[in-house]
N, C-alpha and C positions, 0 to 999 in steps of 0.2 A: 522505520522502527529503529534502525541502528543510529540514524542521525539524532533522533529524540533521546536515546540512551546516552549518546555522546554529549549532548547539550546538558543533560542532567548531571552527568559526571563532572564536566568542566565547571558547571555552576557550583557544585559541592566543593570542588577544589579551591575555588576563589574564596568561599566563606570559611573554609577550614584548612588554611594553608599549612599551618604548623603541624596539625594532626596528620595531614596527607603526606607531608615531607618525612616525618618520623616513620610512618608506615612504609613509605617508599624506600627509605634508607635501610630499614630492617631487612626488607626483602633483598635489596641490592647486596648488603653485607652477607646475608645467608647464601646467596647464589655465588658470590665471590669465594666464600669458604668452600662450598661444594666443588666448584670447578678447579680451584687451585689444589685442593687435597687429592682429587681424582687425577689431575694432570701430573702432580708430583709422584703419586702412587704408580701411575702408568710408566713414568720415566724411570723410577726405581726398579720396577719389574723388568723392563727392557734392558736396563744397564746390567743388572745381575745376570740375566740370561746371556747377553752379548759377551760379558766377561768370561763366562764359562765356555761359550762357543768359540771364543778367541783361541782356545787351546785345541779345538777340534770339535767335530760334529758327528753324531750317530756312529760311535765307534766303541770298541773294546781294546784297552791296553792289557795285554796278557803277559804276566811275569811268571817266572818259575817260583815254586814255593816249596813247602815241606809237608809230606803226608802226615795226617793226624789219625788215620785209620789203617788197621791191618787189612791187606787185600791179597788174594790168590797166594797165600802162604808167605807173603812178605810183610815184615813188621812196619810199624809206624815210625815216623822220624826220618824217612828217606828224603833226600833233597832232589827236587825235580828241576832240571836246567834245560832250557830250550835252545834249539839250533835253527839255522836258516831253513833247512829242509822242512821244518814243521809248518812253515807258511804254505808251501806247495801242498803238503798233506791236507791242511785245512781247506784250501781252495778246492781241491779235488773231491774232498769228502763231504763238504757242506755247500750245497747249491745256492743257499741264500747269501753267501759271502760275495760281496761286490768288489771291494778293493782290499789291499793289504800291503804291509811293508814291514821289513825287519828293522830293528834299531839297535845299533851299538852306541855306547856312550863312554866318554872319558873326561873326567874333571882335571883341571889344572893344565890344560893344553896351552902351549906357548904360541902366540900369534905375534909375528914381528914384521915390520915394514920400515927399513932403514934403521934409525935409532929408536923408533917407537916400538915398545914391546908391552904386551899385556897377556894375562891368562884368562881363559874362559872355558866353557863346556864345549866339547866337540862331539858331534853325533854323526854316525854313518847310517844312511837310510836309502830307500829306494824311491823311484820317480813318483809313485802314487802317494807318497808321504805328503806331497804338496797339497793335494786336494783334501785329503783326510784331515790334516792338521791346520788347514787354512794358512799355509805358508806361501802366500802369493808374492811374487817378485815385483819390485818397483819397476816402472817403465824403463825399458832399455836393457833389462836383464832377464834371466831365466833361472829355473830351478834345475835340479839334477835330472838328466834324461836317461833313457835306456842305454844309449851308446856309452855314456859315462860309466855306467855300471859294468857293461860288457867288456869295455877296454880298460877298466880300472884307471880311469883318468884322474889326474891330480887337479881336480877342479873344486872350487870352494864357493858355497853360498853363505853369505854373512847376514846375521841379524843386524837390523838398522842401528841399534845402539852400539854393538860391537864394532861395526864399520866406522861409526863416528869416533870411537876411541882410537882406532888404528890410523885412520886417514884424516881425521878432523871433520869439523862441521861443514856442510855444503859441498863436499867433494864426492864425485861419482867414481868409485873405485873399480867399476866393471872393466874387466880386461887387464887390470894391473895384477902384480904378483905379491903374494904374502907368504912368508916363511912360516910353516906350521910344524913345530917340533923339529926344526932343522931341515925340512923339505919344502921346496918351492911349490906353491899352488896358485893357479890362475882364478881370480874372482870372476864368476859368471853371473852373479846376481846379488841383489840386496833385498832383504825382506821389506815389503811394503808395511808401513806403520799400521799397527792394529791395537785394539784395546783387548787386554788379556789379564784376568785376575786369578786364573788357575793355571797350574803348569806342573810338568814333571821335570825335575833337574833344572829348575830356573826358567825364566821367561824366554820365549823364542827370540826376542829382540837382542838377547845377550848370549848368543851361541853361534858356532860355526857348523856348517853341514857339508859333508862330503859323501860320495858314493859308498855304500856299505861294503862293496867288494874292495875298494881302495883302503878303507878302514881296516878290514880284516887282513889284508896283505901287509900293511905297515905294522900293525900292532899285534897281529897273530892271535886275535881272540877266537876261541873255539865256540863259546856260547854267546848268544845274543843277550842284550839287556832286556828287551821285551819285543813282542810282536804286536802290531796294530792291525785290527780286523774291523772292516766296516760292512754291516749288512746292507742289502739292497733296500730294505724297507724297515724303518724304525719299529713298526708294529710287530715285526718278526724277531725283535731283539731278544726276548726271553728264550725263544726256540734256539736261536743261534748260540746264545750263552750256554744253554744246556748241551748243545752239540759240541761246543769247544771242550767242555769237560769230558764228554763221552769219547771223542776222537783222540784227544791227547791222553786220556786215561787208558785207552786201549793200547796206545803205543808205549807208555811209560809204566803200565801196570799199576794204576791206582784207582781207587773207588771213584766213579763219576760223581758221587754225592759228596765227596770230600772237598769242601770249599777251600781248605787251606793248602791243598796240593798245588793250586795255581793262585797267584795274585791276580786280581782282576779289577781294573778301573772301568766301571760301567758308565759311560757318558750318557747313554740313553736314559738310564734311571736317574742320574744326577740332573739331567735337564728337566725331567718330569717333576722332581722334588723342588728344583729351583723355581720353576714356573708356578707350582702350587704355593710356595712360600710367598712369591711376589704377588700372586693373586690374592692371597690372604691379607697381605699388607694393604693392597689397594682397596679391598672390600672394607677393611677396618677404617681406613681413612675416609672412604666414601660414606660410611655410616655416620662417622663423626660430623662430616659436612652436612649430611641429610638431616641429622637431628638439629643442627644449627639452623637450617632453613625451616625445619618444622616449627621451631620456636618463633621464627619470624612469621610463619603462617598463623600461629596462635595469636600473635599481635594483630595481624590483619583481621582475624575473626573478632577479636575484642573491639577493635575500632568499628567494625561493621555493626556490632550489637549496639554500640553507642549511637551510631548513625540512625539505626532503626528507632531507638528510643527518642532521639531528638526530632525525628521527622514523622512521629506518629500522627500528628494532626494532618500533615501533608498527605500521608498515605491514606488517611480516612477520607479526605476530600476527593482524592483520585478514585477511591473505591465508590464513593457516593456518586461520582460523575460517570460511573460505568466501567472503570478500569477493572480488568479481570485479574485473578490471582497470578496467572502466569506472567502478566505484564509487570506486576510488582516484583515477582521473583526475578524476572529477567533484568530489571533495573539494578538490583543489588548484586546479583551474580556478575553482571557486566562490570560494576565498579570494583568488586573484589578481584576479578580476572584482570582488569586493566592495571590495577596497582601491582599485582603479582607479576604479570608479564613485562610491564614497562620497567619495574625495578630489576627483574631478572635479566632482561636484555642488557641493561646498563652494567649489571654485575658481570655478565658474560663477556661483554666487550672489554671491561677493565681487566678481568682475569686473563683474557687472551693477550692483551698488551703486556701484562706482567710476565706471562709465560714466554712470549717472544723475546722480551727484554732479558730475562734470566737466561734463556737458551743461548743468547748472543754473547754472554760473558765467557771469556776464554777459560778453559779448565785444563789445558795442557800442563803436564808436570805435577798435577795434584790429583791423585786418584780418588781421594775422598770427595772432592768437588765434582767429579764425574758422576757420582751417584746422586749428589744433592742438587746440582745445577743442571739437571737434565729433564725438565718437565716435558710432557708430550700431550698435546691436545689431539683428539681424534673424534671421528663422527659418532662412535658409540657414546663417548663422554658428552658430546653436545646433545645427542638425543635423550640421554638420561636426564640431563639438566632441564631440557624442555619439558620432559614428562613430569619431573618433580614440580616444576613451576605450575603446570596445568593442574596437577593434583593439589598443590597448595592453594591455588586460586579457587578451585571447586570446594575444597574442604572449608576454607575460610569464608566462603560466601553462601554456601547452600543452607546452613542452619539459620543465619540471620535473615536470609531471603525467605525461608519458610515462615519464620516468625513474622516478618513484615507482611507477607501475603495472608497470614491468618488474622490480621487486625480487623476487629469489628468496626465498621464505619461510624456507627452511632457512638460507641464507647470512645473511639479515638478522638471525636470532636470535643468530648468533655475533658480530654487529657490535657494537663498543664505541666 
């Protein structure tokens, strides 16, 4: 049966080469549009998400704020400022808190090595800051550890761009000394290069990091810039957020529902919103591609109607010789599916080659290109395309096939 259908299909291709080629090209072009739009949409979604997560994952940055509601006899407009001890309070009072770190910050800090001098942001943090903020050290170095904090060591972790400004390109500064605001510090690690499009006080690549105890000792800060808290489970984020307001509200006597009493950067909610926006863009691009392929399917259906009309006498002879309706339907369904799938596979292969080629183009130094030139093929995309192709083939073939199967043998032989 399959061999006969294939013979009929190849015979029709030989007699109608131009028509078959144009139909094949339409399906190929439609498939190419679907795959490329979905791949670029997936790449954009991932890049936006990775850019956010480059600054940290599953965390709350908690800043002091100003009360906007009267509470317990105290008026509004009171300033709330946080201290190091608040982190221990939150750890003990909220079981869902997994990790945390304090953060001190200082702009315009001087970094000097020999005659080279530059200014950058200096931050004093704890050891868990590394995991929470994705500040992974490059091979051969390390981040701030508990002993550094306990002994108030003058050790320095440098952002990769800041290290390049101080020591030059291609130099490993680990173990060397840098003078920070007149005091010598030993470099213990360099930030591993990462993609980051969201930040607080500038990108991590352009800052220096020291133990928070050393920072407090040198600069005498009483209040922290902010606290970083990471829940054990992202799904518990809203509960942890409410608890942060409750626990700190109890200590500083402000209404737990007063959102302005604390500044809060909710990375969990931001990630959800970013993922939703990226998914919306991908769905939109996929729909545009799907409509393009649907138009190609309409073209296939029109061609199949023309084929039925041209081969009416042939169909009548087959019916007269005993061919059943299902045999006639199978013939035209097979032709429609063969055109759709063959054109689709070619489009899929061409799209994959384009995606791999675009992905190989260097994007370093150009953040805009990291969003555009970052397409991603995935199994879901491939399965969606195969499903669309099968649907196009069936829709384009089933109505012409039904019409062909309904041809009356006697009337078809009179057809001219």
